[in-house]
C-alpha positions in Angstrom: -38.7 -34.7 30.1 -41.8 -34.8 28.0 -43.6 -37.6 26.2 -42.9 -38.1 22.6 -46.0 -37.9 20.4 -46.0 -38.0 16.7 -49.1 -36.3 15.5 -52.4 -37.2 17.2 -52.2 -36.4 20.9 -54.6 -37.7 23.4 -57.5 -35.2 23.8 -59.0 -34.1 27.1 -62.7 -34.1 27.7 -63.8 -30.6 27.0 -63.8 -28.3 30.1 -64.9 -24.8 30.4 -62.3 -22.1 30.5 -61.9 -18.4 30.8 -59.8 -15.6 29.3 -58.3 -14.7 32.6 -54.5 -14.2 32.1 -51.9 -15.7 34.4 -48.3 -17.0 34.2 -47.9 -19.8 31.6 -47.6 -23.4 32.5 -46.6 -26.3 30.4 -46.8 -30.1 30.6 -48.6 -33.1 29.2 -52.4 -33.1 29.0 -53.8 -34.8 32.1 -50.7 -34.3 34.1 -49.8 -31.6 36.6 -48.5 -28.6 34.8 -45.1 -27.3 35.7 -44.7 -23.6 36.3 -41.9 -22.1 34.2 -42.2 -18.4 34.8 -43.5 -15.7 32.5 -42.5 -16.9 29.1 -43.1 -13.5 27.6 -40.0 -12.4 29.4 -37.9 -15.5 28.5 -35.5 -15.2 25.6 -36.1 -17.7 22.8 -32.8 -19.4 22.1 -31.9 -19.7 18.4 -29.5 -22.6 19.1 -32.0 -25.3 20.0 -30.4 -28.4 21.5 -32.5 -31.3 22.5 -31.4 -34.7 23.7 -33.6 -37.7 22.8 -34.0 -40.3 25.6 -34.4 -43.8 24.4 -37.9 -45.0 24.3 -39.3 -42.1 26.2 -38.8 -39.0 24.2 -37.0 -35.7 24.2 -35.2 -33.8 26.9 -34.4 -30.2 26.4 -30.8 -29.8 27.4 -30.5 -26.0 26.9 -32.3 -23.0 25.6 -35.6 -21.5 26.3 -38.9 -23.2 25.6 -41.0 -22.3 22.6 -42.0 -18.6 22.7 -45.4 -17.7 23.9 -46.5 -14.2 24.6 -48.0 -13.1 27.9 -51.1 -11.6 26.2 -52.3 -15.0 25.0 -52.0 -17.0 28.2 -55.1 -18.5 29.6 -56.4 -20.9 32.2 -58.5 -24.1 32.0 -61.3 -24.5 34.5 -63.9 -27.2 35.2 -67.5 -26.3 34.7 -68.8 -24.2 37.5 -65.4 -23.8 39.2 -62.8 -21.2 39.3 -60.1 -21.3 36.7 -57.2 -23.3 38.0 -54.7 -24.6 35.5 -53.0 -21.9 33.4 -52.0 -22.9 29.9 -50.2 -21.3 27.0 -51.6 -20.7 23.6 -51.1 -23.9 21.7 -50.7 -22.1 18.4 -47.3 -20.6 17.8 -48.4 -17.9 15.5 -45.6 -16.9 13.1 -42.9 -18.6 15.1 -41.8 -22.1 14.1 -42.6 -25.1 16.1 -39.8 -26.5 18.3 -39.3 -30.2 19.3 -40.8 -29.7 22.7 -44.0 -28.6 21.0 -44.4 -31.8 19.0 -47.6 -32.7 20.9 -49.2 -29.7 19.2 -47.9 -30.3 15.7 -50.5 -31.8 13.5 -51.2 -32.5 9.8 -47.7 -33.3 8.6 -47.4 -37.0 9.3 -46.8 -38.0 5.7 -44.1 -35.3 5.2 -42.4 -36.3 8.4 -42.3 -40.0 7.4 -41.1 -39.1 4.0 -38.1 -37.3 5.4 -37.4 -40.1 7.9 -37.4 -42.6 5.1 -34.9 -40.5 3.1 -32.7 -40.1 6.2 -32.5 -43.9 6.4 -31.0 -43.7 2.9 -28.7 -40.7 3.2 -27.7 -38.6 6.1 -27.8 -35.3 4.1 -31.3 -34.0 3.4 -32.3 -30.7 1.6 -35.9 -29.7 2.5 -36.9 -27.3 -0.2 -40.2 -25.4 -0.4 -41.7 -22.0 -0.9 -41.9 -19.6 2.0 -44.7 -20.5 4.3 -44.6 -24.3 3.7 -43.5 -25.0 7.3 -40.0 -26.4 6.6 -38.5 -25.5 9.9 -41.5 -26.7 12.0 -41.6 -29.9 10.0 -38.0 -30.8 10.8 -38.1 -29.7 14.5 -41.5 -30.9 15.6 -42.2 -33.6 13.0 -38.9 -35.3 12.2 -36.7 -34.8 15.3 -39.1 -36.6 17.8 -39.6 -39.5 15.5 -35.9 -39.9 14.8 -35.4 -39.7 18.6 -37.5 -42.8 19.0 -35.2 -44.7 16.7 -31.8 -43.4 17.9 -30.6 -43.5 21.5 -29.5 -40.1 23.0 -30.1 -38.2 19.7 -29.3 -34.5 20.1 -30.7 -31.8 18.0 -28.7 -28.6 17.1 -30.1 -25.8 14.9 -28.5 -22.7 13.6 -28.9 -20.2 10.8 -25.9 -19.4 8.6 -26.7 -15.7 8.2 -23.5 -14.2 6.8 -21.0 -16.3 8.8 -21.9 -20.1 8.7 -18.6 -21.1 10.4 -19.2 -18.6 13.3 -22.8 -19.5 13.6 -22.1 -23.2 13.9 -19.2 -22.7 16.2 -21.2 -20.3 18.4 -24.0 -22.8 18.6 -21.7 -25.6 19.6 -19.7 -23.5 22.1 -22.9 -22.4 23.9 -25.1 -25.4 23.8 -22.9 -28.5 24.0 -21.2 -27.4 27.2 -24.4 -26.0 28.7 -26.2 -29.3 28.2 -23.5 -31.6 29.6 -22.8 -32.7 33.2 -19.8 -31.3 35.0 -17.1 -33.9 34.1 -18.2 -34.2 30.5 -18.2 -30.5 30.1 -14.8 -30.1 31.6 -13.3 -32.7 29.2 -14.6 -30.6 26.3 -13.5 -27.3 27.8 -10.2 -26.9 25.9 -11.9 -27.2 22.5 -14.7 -24.9 23.6 -12.1 -22.3 24.8 -10.4 -22.4 21.5 -13.7 -21.7 19.8 -14.4 -18.8 22.2 -11.1 -17.3 21.4 -11.7 -17.5 17.7 -15.2 -16.1 18.0 -13.8 -13.2 20.1 -11.8 -12.0 17.1 -14.1 -9.9 14.9 -11.9 -10.3 11.8 -13.1 -12.8 9.3 -10.8 -14.6 6.9 -10.4 -18.0 5.2 -7.8 -18.9 7.8 -10.2 -18.1 10.7 -13.0 -20.1 9.0 -10.7 -23.1 8.7 -9.7 -22.9 12.4 -13.4 -22.6 13.4 -14.2 -25.6 11.2 -11.4 -27.8 12.6 -12.2 -26.9 16.2 -16.0 -27.4 15.6 -15.4 -30.9 14.2 -13.1 -31.6 17.1 -15.7 -30.5 19.6 -18.5 -32.4 17.9 -16.3 -35.5 18.0 -15.7 -35.1 21.8 -19.4 -34.6 22.3 -19.8 -38.2 21.2 -23.6 -38.1 20.8 -25.6 -38.8 17.6 -26.7 -35.4 16.3 -29.3 -34.1 13.9 -27.8 -30.8 12.7 -30.4 -28.4 11.1 -29.0 -25.6 8.9 -32.1 -23.5 8.9 -32.7 -20.9 6.2 -29.8 -22.3 4.3 -30.4 -19.8 1.5 -28.3 -17.5 3.6 -25.4 -19.4 2.1 -26.3 -17.9 -1.3 -27.6 -14.5 -0.2 -25.5 -13.4 2.8 -22.3 -15.5 2.3 -19.6 -15.1 -0.3 -19.3 -17.8 -2.9 -15.8 -18.7 -1.5 -17.1 -19.0 2.1 -20.1 -21.0 0.9 -17.8 -23.4 -0.9 -15.6 -23.8 2.2 -18.7 -24.5 4.2 -19.7 -27.2 1.7 -16.4 -28.8 2.4 -17.0 -28.6 6.1 -20.4 -30.4 5.6 -18.5 -33.2 3.9 -16.2 -33.5 6.9 -19.1 -33.5 9.3 -20.8 -36.3 7.4 -17.8 -38.5 7.9 -19.3 -39.1 11.3 -21.7 -42.1 11.0 -24.0 -40.7 13.7 -24.5 -37.2 12.3 -27.5 -36.2 10.2 -27.4 -33.0 8.3 -30.7 -31.3 7.2 -30.8 -28.1 5.2 -34.0 -26.1 4.8 -34.3 -23.4 2.2 -36.7 -21.6 -0.1 -37.5 -23.1 -3.5 -36.3 -20.0 -5.3 -32.8 -21.1 -4.5 -33.0 -24.6 -5.8 -30.7 -23.9 -8.8 -28.1 -22.5 -6.5 -28.4 -25.5 -4.2 -27.8 -27.7 -7.2 -24.7 -25.8 -8.1 -23.5 -25.9 -4.5 -24.0 -29.6 -3.8 -23.4 -31.0 -7.3 -26.0 -32.9 -9.3 -25.6 -36.3 -7.7 -25.7 -35.2 -4.1 -28.5 -32.8 -4.9 -30.7 -35.5 -6.3 -30.0 -37.8 -3.4 -30.7 -35.2 -0.8 -33.7 -33.3 -2.3 -37.0 -33.5 -0.5 -39.4 -31.1 -2.2 -42.0 -29.8 0.1 -45.3 -28.6 -1.3 -47.8 -26.3 0.3 -50.4 -28.0 2.5 -53.5 -28.2 0.4 -55.3 -31.4 1.6 -58.5 -30.7 3.5 -57.7 -33.4 5.9 -54.2 -32.0 6.7 -55.6 -28.5 7.1 -58.3 -29.7 9.4 -55.8 -31.4 11.6 -53.6 -28.3 11.7 -56.6 -26.1 12.6 -58.3 -28.3 15.2 -55.5 -30.4 16.6 -53.7 -28.0 19.0 -57.0 -26.7 20.4 -58.2 -30.2 20.8 -55.2 -31.1 23.0 -56.7 -28.8 25.6 -60.3 -29.7 24.8 -61.1 -26.4 23.1 -63.6 -26.8 20.3 -63.3 -25.2 16.9 -66.5 -24.4 15.0 -66.9 -26.5 11.9 -68.0 -23.4 10.0 -64.6 -21.8 10.9 -62.7 -24.9 9.7 -64.5 -24.8 6.4 -63.9 -21.1 5.9 -60.2 -21.4 6.7 -59.7 -24.3 4.4 -61.5 -22.4 1.6 -59.4 -19.3 2.3 -56.2 -21.3 2.3 -56.8 -22.6 -1.2 -57.2 -19.0 -2.5 -54.2 -17.5 -0.6 -50.5 -17.9 -1.5 -48.4 -18.9 1.4 -51.4 -19.5 3.6 -49.9 -21.7 6.3 -48.2 -18.9 8.4 -51.3 -16.8 8.0 -53.5 -19.6 9.3 -51.1 -20.1 12.2 -51.3 -16.4 13.1 -55.1 -16.4 12.7 -55.5 -19.4 15.0 -53.2 -17.9 17.6 -55.3 -14.8 17.6 -58.6 -16.8 17.6 -57.4 -18.8 20.6 -56.7 -15.7 22.5 -60.2 -14.3 21.7 -62.1 -17.6 21.9 -65.6 -17.9 23.3 -65.9 -19.5 26.7 -68.5 -21.9 25.4 -68.0 -22.2 21.7 -64.2 -22.0 21.5 -62.8 -20.7 18.2 -65.6 -19.2 16.2 -66.3 -18.0 12.8 -67.7 -14.7 14.1 -64.4 -13.9 15.8 -62.6 -14.7 12.5 -64.9 -12.4 10.6 -64.3 -9.6 13.0 -60.6 -9.9 12.2 -61.2 -9.3 8.5 -60.3 -12.7 7.1 -57.0 -14.4 6.3 -55.6 -11.7 4.1 -56.1 -9.1 6.8 -54.9 -11.1 9.8 -51.4 -9.5 9.9 -53.0 -6.1 9.7 -55.4 -7.0 12.4 -52.6 -8.5 14.6 -50.6 -5.3 14.1 -53.4 -3.0 15.1 -51.9 -2.4 18.6 -48.5 -1.6 17.1 -50.0 0.8 14.6 -51.9 2.6 17.5 -48.6 2.9 19.4 -46.8 4.4 16.4 -49.7 6.8 15.6 -49.7 8.0 19.2 -46.0 9.0 19.2 -44.7 10.6 16.1 -41.0 9.9 17.0 -41.8 6.2 16.7 -42.6 6.7 13.0 -39.0 7.5 12.2 -37.8 4.8 14.7 -39.9 2.3 12.8 -38.0 3.1 9.6 -34.7 2.7 11.3 -35.7 -0.6 12.7 -37.0 -1.9 9.3 -33.7 -0.9 7.7 -32.0 -3.4 10.0 -34.6 -6.2 9.7 -35.3 -6.2 6.0 -33.3 -6.1 2.8 -33.8 -6.6 -0.9 -32.0 -9.3 -2.8 -32.6 -10.0 -6.5 -35.4 -7.4 -6.3 -37.3 -9.4 -3.7 -37.7 -8.3 0.0 -36.0 -10.6 2.4 -35.7 -10.6 6.2 -32.3 -10.6 7.9 -31.0 -10.8 11.4 -30.0 -7.6 13.2 -27.6 -7.2 16.2 -29.7 -6.4 19.2 -27.1 -4.2 20.9 -27.2 -1.3 18.5 -31.0 -1.5 18.3 -31.2 -1.2 22.1 -28.9 1.8 22.0 -31.7 3.7 20.2 -34.4 4.1 22.9 -37.3 4.4 20.5 -36.2 1.5 18.3 -35.7 -0.6 21.5 -39.3 0.2 22.5 -40.5 -1.0 19.1 -38.4 -4.2 19.4 -40.1 -5.0 22.7 -43.6 -4.3 21.3 -43.0 -6.4 18.2 -41.6 -9.2 20.3 -44.6 -9.2 22.5 -46.8 -9.3 19.4 -44.9 -12.3 18.0 -43.6 -10.3 15.0 -40.0 -10.7 16.0 -37.9 -13.7 17.1 -34.4 -14.3 18.3 -32.1 -16.4 16.0 -29.5 -16.2 18.8 -29.0 -14.2 21.9 -27.3 -11.4 20.1 -29.7 -10.9 17.2 -33.3 -10.4 16.4 -35.2 -11.0 13.1 -38.7 -10.9 11.7 -40.6 -14.0 12.9 -41.6 -14.9 9.3 -41.1 -13.8 5.7 -44.9 -13.5 5.4 -44.7 -10.2 7.3 -42.8 -8.7 4.3 -45.8 -9.2 2.1 -48.8 -9.0 4.5 -48.0 -6.2 7.0 -49.0 -3.1 5.0 -46.6 -0.8 6.8 -43.6 -3.1 6.2 -44.7 -4.0 2.7 -45.0 -0.3 1.7 -41.8 0.6 3.4 -39.9 -2.1 1.5 -41.4 -1.0 -1.8 -40.5 2.7 -1.2 -36.9 2.0 -0.1 -36.3 -1.0 -2.4 -33.3 0.5 -4.2 -31.7 1.7 -1.0 -32.2 -1.6 0.7 -30.6 -3.4 -2.2 -27.6 -1.1 -2.2 -27.2 -1.4 1.5 -27.2 -5.2 1.3 -24.6 -5.1 -1.5 -22.3 -2.8 0.5 -22.5 -5.0 3.6 -21.7 -8.1 1.6 -18.8 -6.5 -0.2 -17.4 -5.1 3.0 -17.2 -8.5 4.6 -15.4 -9.9 1.6 -13.0 -7.0 1.6 -12.3 -7.6 5.3 -11.5 -11.2 4.6 -9.1 -10.1 1.8 -7.4 -7.7 4.1 -6.9 -10.4 6.7 -5.7 -12.8 4.0 -3.2 -10.4 2.5 -1.9 -9.5 6.0 -1.2 -13.2 6.6 0.3 -13.9 3.2 2.6 -10.9 3.1 2.7 -8.9 6.3 3.5 -5.2 5.7 3.1 -5.5 2.0 0.4 -3.7 -0.1 -2.9 -5.6 0.2 -3.4 -6.2 -3.5 -6.4 -8.5 -3.2 -8.1 -6.1 -0.7 -7.4 -3.2 -3.0 -9.2 -5.0 -5.8 -12.2 -5.5 -3.7 -12.4 -2.1 -2.2 -15.1 0.1 -3.8 -14.3 3.3 -5.6 -16.1 6.5 -4.8 -18.5 5.9 -7.7 -19.8 2.9 -5.7 -19.3 4.2 -2.2 -21.3 7.3 -2.7 -24.7 5.7 -3.8 -24.3 3.2 -0.9 -23.8 6.0 1.6 -26.7 7.9 0.3 -28.8 4.7 0.5 -27.8 4.1 4.1 -28.5 7.8 5.0 -32.0 7.5 3.5 -32.6 4.3 5.5 -31.4 6.0 8.7 -33.9 8.8 8.3 -31.3 11.2 9.8 -30.7 14.7 8.5 -27.3 15.5 6.8 -26.1 19.1 7.6 -23.9 20.8 5.1 -20.2 20.0 5.4 -18.0 23.1 5.8 -15.1 21.6 3.8 -16.9 19.5 1.1 -20.0 20.0 -1.0 -20.5 16.4 -1.9 -23.7 14.8 -0.5 -21.9 11.5 -0.2 -19.4 12.9 2.2 -22.1 14.7 4.1 -23.8 11.3 4.5 -20.5 9.8 5.7 -20.2 12.5 8.4 -23.6 11.5 9.7 -23.2 7.8 9.5 -19.5 7.2 10.4 -20.2 7.0 14.1 -23.1 4.6 13.6 -21.7 2.1 11.0 -20.2 -1.0 12.4 -17.0 -2.7 11.2 -16.1 -3.6 8.5 -18.7 -1.4 6.8 -17.3 1.8 8.3 -13.8 1.1 7.1 -15.0 -0.2 3.7 -17.2 2.9 3.0 -14.7 5.5 4.2 -14.9 7.9 1.3 -12.2 7.5 -1.2 -11.7 11.3 -1.6 -11.0 11.6 2.2 -8.5 8.7 2.0 -6.7 10.4 -1.0 -6.6 13.8 0.7 -5.1 12.2 3.9 -2.2 10.8 1.8 -1.3 14.4 0.8 -0.7 15.4 4.5 2.6 13.5 4.5 5.9 14.7 3.1 6.6 11.1 2.1 4.0 11.3 -0.6 5.8 11.4 -4.0 5.1 14.1 -6.5 3.8 11.7 -9.1 1.4 10.3 -6.5 0.2 13.8 -5.7 -0.5 14.3 -9.4 -2.4 11.0 -9.6 -4.5 12.0 -6.6 -5.4 15.3 -8.2 -6.4 13.6 -11.4 -8.4 11.0 -9.5 -10.2 13.8 -7.6 -11.0 15.5 -10.9 -12.3 12.3 -12.3 -14.8 11.7 -9.5 -15.8 15.3 -9.3 -13.5 17.1 -6.8 -15.7 17.4 -3.7 -13.6 20.1 -2.0 -15.2 23.4 -1.4 -13.5 26.3 -3.2 -12.4 24.2 -6.2 -15.5 24.2 -8.4 -18.7 26.0 -8.9 -21.8 26.4 -6.7 -25.3 25.1 -7.5 -26.0 28.4 -9.4 -23.1 27.8 -11.7 -21.0 30.6 -10.3 -17.5 30.0 -8.9 -17.5 28.8 -5.3 -14.7 30.5 -3.4 -13.5 29.5 0.1 -12.2 32.6 1.8 -9.4 32.7 4.4 -9.5 35.7 6.7 -6.3 37.6 6.8 -5.4 40.1 9.7 -3.8 43.5 9.2 -0.1 44.0 9.0 2.7 45.6 7.0 5.2 44.4 4.4 8.6 45.5 3.0 8.8 44.6 -0.7 12.1 43.1 -1.9 14.3 45.6 -3.8 12.2 48.6 -2.7 14.4 49.9 0.1 12.7 50.9 3.3 9.3 51.4 1.7 6.6 50.0 3.9 3.2 48.9 2.6 0.3 48.6 5.1 -2.0 45.7 4.9 -5.6 46.1 5.9 -7.8 43.1 6.9 -9.0 41.2 3.9 -10.0 37.8 2.6 -8.0 35.6 0.2 -9.2 32.6 -1.8 -7.8 29.3 -0.5 -7.0 28.1 -4.0 -6.0 29.7 -7.3 -8.9 30.0 -9.7 -9.4 26.7 -11.3 -10.4 25.8 -14.9 -13.9 24.9 -13.8 -14.3 28.3 -12.2 -12.7 30.3 -15.0 -14.8 28.4 -17.6 -17.9 29.7 -15.8 -16.7 33.2 -16.9 -15.7 32.1 -20.4 -18.9 30.3 -21.1 -21.4 32.7 -19.6 -23.5 34.8 -21.9 -22.5 37.8 -19.9 -19.0 36.6 -19.4 -15.8 36.9 -21.4 -17.4 38.5 -24.5 -19.4 41.2 -22.6 -17.7 44.5 -23.1 -18.8 45.8 -19.6 -15.9 44.0 -17.9 -13.2 45.4 -20.2 -13.2 49.1 -19.3 -9.6 50.4 -19.6 -8.4 46.8 -20.5 -7.3 45.2 -23.7 -9.7 42.5 -24.7 -8.5 39.8 -27.1 -11.0 38.2 -29.4 -10.6 34.7 -27.8 -9.6 33.4 -24.4 -6.2 31.8 -24.0 -5.3 28.2 -24.8 -6.9 25.6 -22.4 -3.9 23.5 -21.7 -4.0 20.9 -18.9 -7.6 22.1 -18.4 -8.7 19.5 -15.8 -11.4 21.1 -13.8 -9.5 21.2 -10.5 -6.3 22.4 -12.1 -5.4 26.1 -12.0 -6.4 28.1 -15.0 -3.4 29.2 -17.1 -2.9 31.3 -20.2 -4.7 34.0 -18.4 -3.5 37.6 -18.9 -3.7 40.2 -16.2 -6.5 41.9 -18.2 -8.4 38.6 -18.4 -8.1 38.2 -14.6 -9.3 41.7 -13.9 -12.3 41.2 -16.2 -13.1 37.9 -14.3 -13.1 39.8 -11.0 -15.4 42.5 -12.3 -17.8 39.9 -13.7 -17.9 37.8 -10.5 -18.4 40.9 -8.3 -21.4 41.9 -10.4 -22.9 38.4 -10.5 -22.5 38.1 -6.7 -24.2 41.5 -6.3 -21.9 42.3 -3.4 -23.2 44.9 -0.9 -21.0 47.5 0.6 -17.4 48.5 -0.2 -15.9 45.1 -0.7 -15.3 43.7 -4.1 -13.6 40.7 -5.8 -10.2 41.8 -7.2 -6.6 40.7 -7.6 -4.4 40.9 -4.5 -1.7 43.5 -4.2 1.9 42.3 -3.8 1.9 43.2 -0.1 -1.3 41.4 0.6 0.0 38.4 -1.2 3.4 38.4 0.5 1.8 39.1 4.0 0.0 35.7 3.7 2.9 33.9 2.0 5.4 34.9 4.7 3.0 33.9 7.5 2.6 37.5 8.7 5.1 38.6 11.2 7.0 35.3 11.1 8.5 36.6 7.8 9.2 33.1 6.6 11.4 32.4 3.6 8.9 30.0 2.2 5.3 29.6 3.3 6.2 26.7 5.5 8.5 26.9 8.5 12.3 26.4 7.9 14.2 26.3 4.7 13.5 24.8 1.3 11.6 21.5 1.4 11.2 19.9 -2.0 8.2 17.8 -0.8 6.0 20.9 -0.3 5.7 22.5 -3.8 5.3 21.7 -7.4 8.4 23.4 -8.8 11.0 22.3 -11.2 12.4 19.7 -8.8 9.1 17.9 -8.6 9.7 16.6 -12.1 6.0 16.9 -13.0 6.7 19.2 -15.9 3.2 20.8 -15.7 0.5 22.1 -13.4 -1.2 19.9 -10.8 -4.6 20.1 -9.2 -4.8 22.9 -6.6 -4.2 22.0 -3.0 -2.0 19.0 -3.6 0.6 20.2 -1.1 -1.3 21.0 2.1 1.9 21.0 4.2 3.2 23.8 1.9 0.6 26.2 3.2 1.4 28.8 5.9 -0.8 26.8 8.3 -3.5 24.1 8.4 -6.6 25.2 6.5 -4.8 28.3 5.2 -4.1 29.5 1.7 -2.7 26.8 -0.6 -0.1 26.7 -3.3 1.7 30.0 -2.5 4.9 28.4 -3.7 5.0 26.7 -7.1 2.4 25.4 -9.5 1.6 28.7 -11.2 2.8 32.3 -10.9 -0.1 34.5 -9.7 -1.0 37.9 -11.0 -1.1 40.8 -8.5 -3.0 44.0 -9.0 -0.2 46.5 -8.8 2.4 47.6 -11.3 5.8 46.0 -10.8 8.0 49.1 -11.1 5.6 51.4 -9.3 4.0 49.1 -6.7 1.9 51.9 -5.3 0.0 52.2 -8.6 -3.0 49.8 -8.4 -5.1 51.6 -11.0 -6.5 49.9 -14.0 -5.1 50.7 -17.4 -1.8 51.2 -19.2 0.8 48.8 -20.6 3.2 48.8 -17.7 4.2 45.3 -16.4 2.2 43.9 -13.6 3.7 42.0 -10.7 3.7 38.2 -10.4 4.3 36.1 -7.3 4.8 32.5 -6.1 6.8 30.8 -8.8 5.6 27.9 -10.9 6.1 24.3 -12.0 9.0 25.6 -14.2 11.0 27.3 -11.5 13.8 26.5 -9.0 13.5 27.1 -5.3 14.9 30.7 -5.4 11.8 31.8 -7.4 9.4 30.1 -5.0 10.4 32.3 -2.1 7.7 34.3 -0.4 9.4 37.6 -1.1 10.4 36.8 -4.7 9.0 39.4 -7.2 8.6 39.1 -10.9 6.6 40.7 -13.7 4.9 40.2 -17.1 3.1 42.4 -19.6 -0.6 42.8 -18.6 -1.9 41.7 -22.0 0.3 38.6 -22.4 -0.5 35.0 -21.5 1.7 32.1 -20.6 1.4 28.4 -19.6 2.7 28.9 -16.1 0.7 32.0 -15.1 -2.7 31.9 -13.3 -4.3 34.0 -10.5 -6.2 33.9 -7.3 -8.6 36.5 -5.9 -9.3 38.5 -2.7 -12.4 40.0 -1.2 -11.4 43.5 -0.1 -12.0 47.2 -0.6 -11.8 48.3 -4.2 -8.6 50.0 -5.1 -9.7 51.3 -8.5 
C-alpha cells in the first residue's frame, strides 16, 4: 500500500546525503523504507495493474515497480552521521511515471483535473499530444490516483497495441488479472484465462482468432468484476503497426468494452495521428473524447516538475539551475523528456551540500546535449570493442523503423536479441542507462521517442538507413496481413486455392528490394550463390534462417517457389510455359541462362566423365569419349544476342573461316531472353563458339565448341546406363516439351528438371529444340570445319513425337540452313579442328 498524493507531497526537512550507492529502498517520506531488492535487476512490467483501495490509495497487484537503475541509487544521511536510508532517484529519466510514483509527479494538476472532468462526462478519452508532452505519465501518475480516490477498488490496466491489439490486451489480462487475485477468485476465472492462453499459443493471426480473443477478453473482464481504467498507450500503433481491418475490429471491441458501466477507456497517441483517430472513431465520438495536450510551457509548472521530486527527499535545486532549465525548455522542441533525463543525471551527480547545481548542468553541455552526455558510457563501450559497432546496427534495426518518412520506435522480441551475444550485451547496457524499457516480458523498446532525434548515433543511423527501414516495416506489415488471409482462406475453403492470400503476396519485384533492405540492416555479408546470380536471392540465403514467421514465408523468393513447382510431374505443360515467361519477366536469376556482369554469356558447366558410345545405324563402330564439360542449358537468346550485338561479334569476319556467312542473322522468333536461340545455322553456332573462346581468352588446349554426337549421346543416355530417354524408364510425357505437350513452340530452358539425366545435370536433352553437333552426319568421324555435307542434330524438338526424342535418335540438316526448331549448346573441351 502507498498513500495517494495528487501533486504536492509533504517535504522533509533537508538532510545531508552522500553519493554512496546501495540497494534501493522505497516508501513514503518520513516512514521506514521497505527494501525491495536491486531494482536494476528487476524487470519492468509493461502490463501495469494497480488496485485502488477506497479512501487510502493504490495497491500494486502485480508487476514490477517503476524502473530505477542501480547507478543512480543513493542514501540519505543526517548531518554528521553515516548514511543510513537508501533511496532511489526520484526522477524517472526517459521512462514514464507509473501510478506508484504519483508522489513524485508534479506540475500537471490542471491537466489531470481536466481529464478527470472529461471522464465524468464520457468513459472514452483520447489524450492527444506531441511526442514529449508526457501523455503516458499524466494518465498513470496524475489521473489514475485521483480517480482511485473516487471509485472503490479501481484497477488500472495498461497495454500497447503494437501490431496485435487483440493479443496485447488478452496477454495483459491473462497475466495480470489472475496474478493479482486471491486463490478462489483466480480459480473462478481460470477457464476463461486458459482459453486465452490457448489462443495466444497459436502464432497464426486471423480475423477469427481476433474475434475469439475479443470475446474471451470481454468474458474475463466481466468475471473480474472490478472497475477498470484501461489505458491503450501509444494508440498510434493502431494506425502504423495494425492493418485497417484489424484496427476497425478493435474499434468494435472498444465499443463492447464500454458497455460495462465501470470501465474507463483512455487512449494516448501522438498529435500527428489526429486525423486518423478522427476517421477511426467517427466525428461525434472523436469530439466527445478528445483531450488535446499541449507542451508544458508555464514557468510555474516547469518549476514544480524540476524541484518537486527532489524536494520530496529534501534535496535542494539551485534557483539558477531552475531558471536555466526553464529558459532552455522554451527554446527546445519536445523538452519535457530531455528535462526529465537531465534531472535524473543531475540527481545522480548532485552536490552533497548544494544539491542539483547549475555547474553540473553546464558540465553536461546543456539540454540539447543531455542525451549525448548520458550516452557517453555506451559510446565508450562501443568504441572499445569494434564488434559492438555492427551489433549496434543490428539492434537499431529491431528497435527503430521509418513510417511516413519519420523515424519511429518499435518493440522488438527479446529472445532473438539475446541469441546474438553482442546485441544482448548492448541491450543490458542500454537498459542500465535507461535508454530501453520493456513494454512486456517478451519485448524491449526505446524508452522514449526523443532518443531518435537526440542521440547522435541513433539519429545518424536512422537517416542513413531510412529507405531500408521503411521497406522493412512495409514488408513486416504486409506479411502479417498475408498470414491472416492465409488463415482466413483455410477456414473458408479448406484445401482450396487461397485466393485472398495470393492477392496479398508480394511479387519478386517487391520481395527483392525488401530482402536487400533487410540484408543491409543486418550488416551481414552475402556470399555469391552457386546457382543464382541475383542479389535478392543471395540476401535470402543469408536471412532465411534469421527471419521469423510470417516474414520468412512471405518473403520466400518467388523465383524459388516457381522453380520448385517444376520438380513435380504433376505440373502441367502450360504451367511450365507460364513459369518460364514469368522468370523471363523478372529477369531469370538462374546461372547459366543469361550473361555475366561483363556482358558475355554466362555458362554453367557440367563435368562429364570418359566413356564410349555406339551410334545408332553405324554398326559396331565405337566412339571414345574423353572427359569434357557440357553447358547445362542450350544457348539462350540473351546469350546469343551478346554475339549478334557485339561490335566484334556476328559481323566480324574472323569467326567465319571456312564457313558460309549470311548477311544477317536468323529470325528472332519467340526471342524471350531465357528461351533457346533458334533459326541458328550450324555455321552460326560455330562462329559463336569461336567468338566466345576468343573473348574468354581461354588458356591451354580447351576451347568452346559444339559437342560431337558421341559426347552428346553419352550425356543423354546417362553414360553406361544407356537409357532410352534421359530419365529412367520409358517415355514420360511430363518430362519434355515435345509435340504431346501442346505448347506448339519453344519454352524457357530448364522447365523440365526431372527430364535431365540426374539432379543438377544437363537439361532439355529431350525436346524443346534440336541441337547441332560438330560432326558430319554421314561420316561421323569427320569433325573438321568446312564443306556442305549435312551436320548431325540431336534431341528432338517441340514439333516431334517421342520416337524422335530418344537419346540415341540421330538426324541431320544442311550446315548453312536455319529452322524454328533448331538451336545449340556448347561444350568446353579439346579443339577438334
